[in-house]
C-alpha positions in Angstrom: -27.3 -132.7 81.2 -28.3 -134.7 84.2 -25.7 -135.6 86.8 -24.9 -139.3 86.3 -22.8 -142.0 88.1 -19.4 -141.7 86.5 -16.8 -144.3 86.0 -13.0 -143.6 85.9 -12.3 -146.3 83.3 -13.4 -145.1 79.8 -11.6 -147.9 77.9 -13.5 -150.7 79.8 -16.8 -148.7 79.4 -16.3 -148.5 75.6 -15.5 -152.2 75.5 -18.6 -153.1 77.5 -20.8 -150.9 75.2 -19.4 -152.5 72.1 -20.0 -156.0 73.5 -23.6 -155.2 74.4 -24.2 -153.8 70.9 -22.6 -156.8 69.3 -24.6 -159.2 71.4 -27.9 -157.5 70.6 -27.1 -157.4 66.9 -26.2 -161.1 66.9 -29.6 -161.9 68.4 -31.4 -159.7 65.9 -29.9 -161.5 62.9 -32.2 -164.4 63.4 -35.3 -162.1 63.4 -37.3 -160.6 60.6 -36.9 -157.1 62.0 -34.0 -154.7 61.6 -31.9 -153.3 64.5 -31.5 -149.5 64.4 -28.6 -147.4 65.7 -29.5 -143.8 66.3 -28.6 -141.1 68.7 -26.7 -137.8 68.7 -23.3 -136.2 68.5 -22.7 -132.8 70.1 -20.2 -130.2 71.1 -21.0 -127.8 73.9 -19.4 -124.7 75.4 -20.5 -123.2 78.7 -19.1 -120.2 80.6 -20.4 -120.0 84.2 -19.1 -117.0 86.3 -16.1 -116.8 84.0 -15.2 -120.5 84.1 -15.3 -122.1 80.6 -16.1 -125.8 80.0 -16.0 -127.6 76.7 -17.9 -130.9 76.2 -17.7 -133.2 73.2 -20.5 -135.8 73.5 -21.6 -139.0 71.7 -24.9 -140.5 72.8 -25.7 -143.7 70.7 -29.1 -145.4 71.0 -29.6 -149.0 70.0 -33.0 -150.5 69.3 -33.3 -154.2 68.5 -36.8 -155.5 67.8 -37.2 -159.2 68.5 -40.3 -160.2 66.7 -43.6 -158.3 67.3 -43.6 -158.2 71.1 -40.0 -158.1 72.3 -37.6 -155.1 72.1 -34.1 -154.4 73.4 -33.3 -150.7 74.0 -30.0 -149.1 75.1 -28.4 -145.7 75.3 -24.9 -144.7 76.4 -23.3 -141.3 77.0 -19.6 -140.8 76.1 -18.5 -137.4 77.3 -15.3 -135.4 77.8 -15.1 -132.4 80.2 -12.4 -130.0 79.2 -11.5 -127.1 81.6 -8.5 -125.0 82.6 -6.6 -126.5 85.5 -7.0 -123.5 87.7 -10.5 -122.5 86.7 -9.7 -119.4 84.6 -5.9 -119.8 84.0 -3.6 -122.6 83.1 -3.7 -125.2 80.3 -6.9 -127.0 79.3 -7.2 -130.6 80.6 -9.8 -133.1 79.8 -11.5 -136.0 81.7 -13.6 -138.6 80.0 -16.7 -140.2 81.4 -19.0 -143.0 80.2 -22.5 -143.7 81.4 -24.7 -146.6 80.4 -28.0 -144.8 80.8 -30.3 -147.7 80.0 -30.1 -151.2 78.7 -33.6 -152.8 78.9 -35.7 -155.6 77.6 -39.4 -154.8 76.9 -42.2 -157.2 76.4 -45.2 -155.4 74.8 -48.2 -157.4 75.8 -50.8 -154.9 74.4 -51.5 -151.2 74.6 -52.4 -151.5 78.3 -49.2 -153.3 79.4 -45.5 -153.2 78.6 -43.2 -155.0 81.0 -39.5 -153.8 81.2 -36.6 -155.5 82.9 -33.0 -154.3 83.1 -31.6 -150.8 83.4 -33.9 -147.9 82.6 -34.4 -144.2 83.0 -36.2 -143.5 86.3 -39.7 -142.5 85.4 -40.3 -139.4 87.6 -42.2 -136.5 86.0 -41.2 -136.2 82.3 -37.8 -134.5 81.8 -35.6 -137.5 82.5 -37.4 -139.9 80.2 -38.7 -137.6 77.4 -36.5 -134.5 77.3 -33.0 -135.2 78.6 -31.4 -136.4 75.3 -29.0 -133.8 73.8 -30.9 -133.6 70.5 -34.3 -133.0 72.3 -33.5 -130.7 75.2 -34.0 -127.1 74.2 -31.3 -125.9 76.6 -27.8 -127.4 77.1 -28.3 -128.2 80.8 -31.1 -129.9 82.9 -33.5 -127.9 85.1 -32.3 -127.3 88.7 -34.9 -129.7 90.2 -34.3 -132.5 87.7 -32.5 -134.8 90.2 -35.5 -134.8 92.6 -37.1 -138.3 92.4 -34.5 -139.7 90.1 -31.1 -139.4 91.8 -28.5 -140.4 89.2 -31.3 -140.8 86.7 -31.0 -144.6 86.2 -32.7 -147.6 87.9 -32.0 -151.4 87.8 -35.0 -153.5 88.2 -38.5 -153.9 86.8 -41.1 -151.5 85.3 -44.6 -151.8 84.0 -46.5 -149.1 81.9 -49.3 -148.6 79.5 -52.7 -146.9 78.9 -55.0 -147.6 81.8 -58.1 -146.3 80.1 -58.5 -144.9 76.6 -61.5 -142.8 75.5 -62.4 -140.6 72.6 -61.4 -137.4 74.4 -58.8 -138.6 76.9 -56.2 -141.2 77.7 -55.0 -142.2 81.2 -51.5 -143.6 81.3 -49.5 -145.2 84.2 -46.0 -146.3 85.1 -44.8 -148.2 88.1 -41.3 -149.5 88.9 -39.0 -151.1 91.5 -35.3 -150.5 91.5 -32.7 -152.5 93.5 -29.4 -151.6 94.9 -26.4 -152.3 92.6 -22.7 -151.4 92.9 -21.7 -153.2 89.7 -19.4 -151.0 87.5 -21.6 -149.0 85.1 -24.8 -150.5 86.5 -24.9 -148.6 89.7 -28.4 -148.1 91.2 -30.2 -147.4 94.4 -33.2 -149.1 96.0 -36.4 -147.3 95.4 -40.0 -147.7 94.2 -42.4 -145.3 92.6 -44.8 -144.5 89.9 -46.3 -141.9 87.6 -49.8 -141.3 86.3 -51.0 -138.9 83.6 -54.0 -137.8 81.6 -53.7 -136.8 77.9 -56.3 -134.8 76.1 -55.7 -135.3 72.3 -57.9 -132.5 71.1 -56.2 -130.0 73.3 -52.8 -131.6 73.0 -52.5 -131.3 76.7 -51.0 -133.8 79.2 -51.0 -133.4 83.0 -49.7 -135.9 85.5 -48.1 -136.6 88.9 -45.2 -138.7 90.2 -44.2 -140.4 93.4 -41.0 -142.1 94.6 -40.1 -143.8 97.9 -36.4 -143.8 98.3 -35.4 -147.0 100.2 -31.6 -146.7 100.3 -30.0 -145.7 103.6 -32.3 -142.8 104.7 -35.8 -143.4 103.6 -37.6 -140.4 102.0 -40.4 -139.5 99.7 -40.4 -137.4 96.5 -43.5 -136.0 94.8 -43.9 -134.2 91.5 -46.3 -132.9 88.9 -45.9 -132.0 85.3 -47.7 -130.5 82.3 -47.1 -130.5 78.5 -49.2 -128.4 76.1 -48.8 -127.8 72.4 -51.6 -125.8 70.9 -52.6 -127.1 67.4 -53.1 -123.6 65.8 -49.7 -122.1 66.8 -46.2 -123.5 66.9 -46.0 -123.0 70.6 -44.8 -125.6 73.1 -45.1 -125.2 76.9 -43.8 -127.7 79.4 -43.2 -127.5 83.1 -42.6 -129.5 86.3 -42.9 -129.2 90.1 -41.0 -131.4 92.4 -40.7 -131.8 96.2 -38.5 -133.8 98.5 -37.1 -133.6 102.0 -34.1 -131.7 100.5 -36.2 -129.0 99.0 -38.7 -128.1 96.3 -38.9 -126.1 93.1 -40.3 -125.7 89.6 -39.5 -125.0 86.0 -41.7 -123.7 83.2 -40.5 -123.5 79.6 -41.9 -122.1 76.4 -40.6 -122.4 72.9 -42.0 -120.9 69.7 -41.0 -122.0 66.2 -41.1 -119.0 63.8 -42.7 -121.2 61.0 -45.3 -118.6 60.2 -42.6 -116.7 58.3 -42.5 -118.9 55.2 -42.8 -122.3 56.8 -40.5 -124.4 58.9 -37.9 -124.7 56.1 -37.5 -121.0 55.5 -34.5 -119.0 56.8 -36.6 -117.4 59.5 -38.9 -120.4 60.1 -35.9 -122.5 61.3 -35.5 -120.2 64.3 -36.9 -121.2 67.7 -36.7 -118.8 70.6 -36.9 -120.4 74.0 -37.5 -119.2 77.6 -37.3 -121.1 80.8 -37.9 -119.9 84.3 -36.8 -122.1 87.2 -36.5 -121.9 91.0 -35.3 -124.2 93.7 -35.6 -123.7 97.5 -33.2 -125.8 99.6 -34.8 -126.9 102.9 -32.0 -129.0 104.4 -28.7 -130.7 103.5 -28.8 -134.3 102.4 -25.9 -136.3 101.2 -28.2 -138.6 99.2 -29.4 -136.0 96.7 -28.0 -134.3 93.7 -29.8 -130.9 93.7 -28.0 -127.6 94.2 -26.4 -126.9 97.6 -28.2 -123.6 98.1 -31.5 -122.1 97.0 -31.4 -120.7 93.4 -33.6 -119.0 90.9 -32.7 -118.6 87.2 -34.3 -117.2 84.0 -32.9 -118.8 80.8 -33.1 -117.2 77.4 -32.3 -119.5 74.4 -32.3 -119.6 70.7 -32.3 -122.7 68.5 -31.7 -122.9 64.7 -32.6 -126.0 62.8 -30.5 -126.8 59.8 -31.3 -129.5 57.3 -30.0 -133.1 57.9 -30.9 -133.0 61.7 -28.3 -130.4 62.6 -29.1 -127.9 65.3 -27.3 -124.8 66.7 -28.3 -123.5 70.0 -27.2 -120.7 72.4 -28.5 -119.4 75.7 -28.0 -116.8 78.4 -28.9 -117.3 82.0 -28.8 -115.1 85.1 -28.3 -117.2 88.2 -29.4 -115.7 91.6 -28.0 -117.4 94.7 -27.2 -116.5 98.3 -23.6 -117.4 97.4 -23.5 -114.8 94.7 -25.1 -114.0 91.4 -23.6 -115.2 88.1 -24.0 -115.0 84.3 -24.1 -118.3 82.4 -23.4 -118.3 78.6 -23.9 -121.5 76.6 -23.6 -122.5 73.0 -23.6 -125.9 71.2 -24.2 -127.9 68.1 -26.0 -131.3 67.8 -26.4 -133.8 65.1 -29.1 -136.5 65.1 -28.4 -139.7 63.2 -30.3 -142.8 62.3 -28.8 -146.0 60.8 -30.2 -149.4 60.1 -27.7 -152.1 61.1 -28.5 -154.6 58.4 -28.1 -154.2 54.6 -31.4 -153.2 53.1 -32.9 -152.6 56.5 -33.9 -149.1 55.7 -36.1 -150.1 52.8 
């Protein structure tokens, strides 16, 4: 997962999250729509160069519609890191962390404009917003270049987005935002501005786009990125990739997954399997205390396998070989995730 700003007081974080959920649900009681609590639960194991880490994770998502045009959205991440005290020896000890990833209010004016205020996922390229959730990501960890253009991954401020132009064979989408500095507990953010633009071709199921961010906190610097997403309609293949560049370095990742649904359909024993491959590389140009990318240049092929059980349960495992000037290492990962969806009002699911 992405590196986040962490808070050393889990009890206060849990209380804050519960208060936010209760407040949002109270508002929704006066509306004709139903609030939804969804998200994922997971348990992950990772062994990197012989050091084993266990992570139980809960990532609830709250969606509260307020009429036809207003929407409140929020996602939190409750996570425990469990490791041996001395790396490979000694007893296992755990440390809990809580992150409020976003808590935003959306005003949906029309298909061309949605205005967002609050805390939101920084919209740079596509991984942070679209793929980082534990029940979506095909691998347990984020790509090496994921922190470029997003920092901690969260922004406090304002954002606008929508379809700029829609035609029969294409759609042009845009996103622009401004983030302010904040040192408030669980609402930490840096000052930055940026945007993203993309073109989607429905017939080809192809999207390509580019991103830009101007970092305005302390040392000013630019980040640029590009992405693609392609899912051919005739085969269960999905290809995604990103390129990102900043003053700290540059790199890319390209990922392909293939669901074996041609063997009896998606619900067959073999059809529930999904092999995955990701190639990624990062080149470090200079040290920078303001970034969250690896300290040295790295390249890494990742080989994964997902298995989808009924009731939104997924098993996944992967093997990676990490090449670095500081030494090569094997990375073994395994995990299980469960995706849930609950209406928060009696009869709301009807």
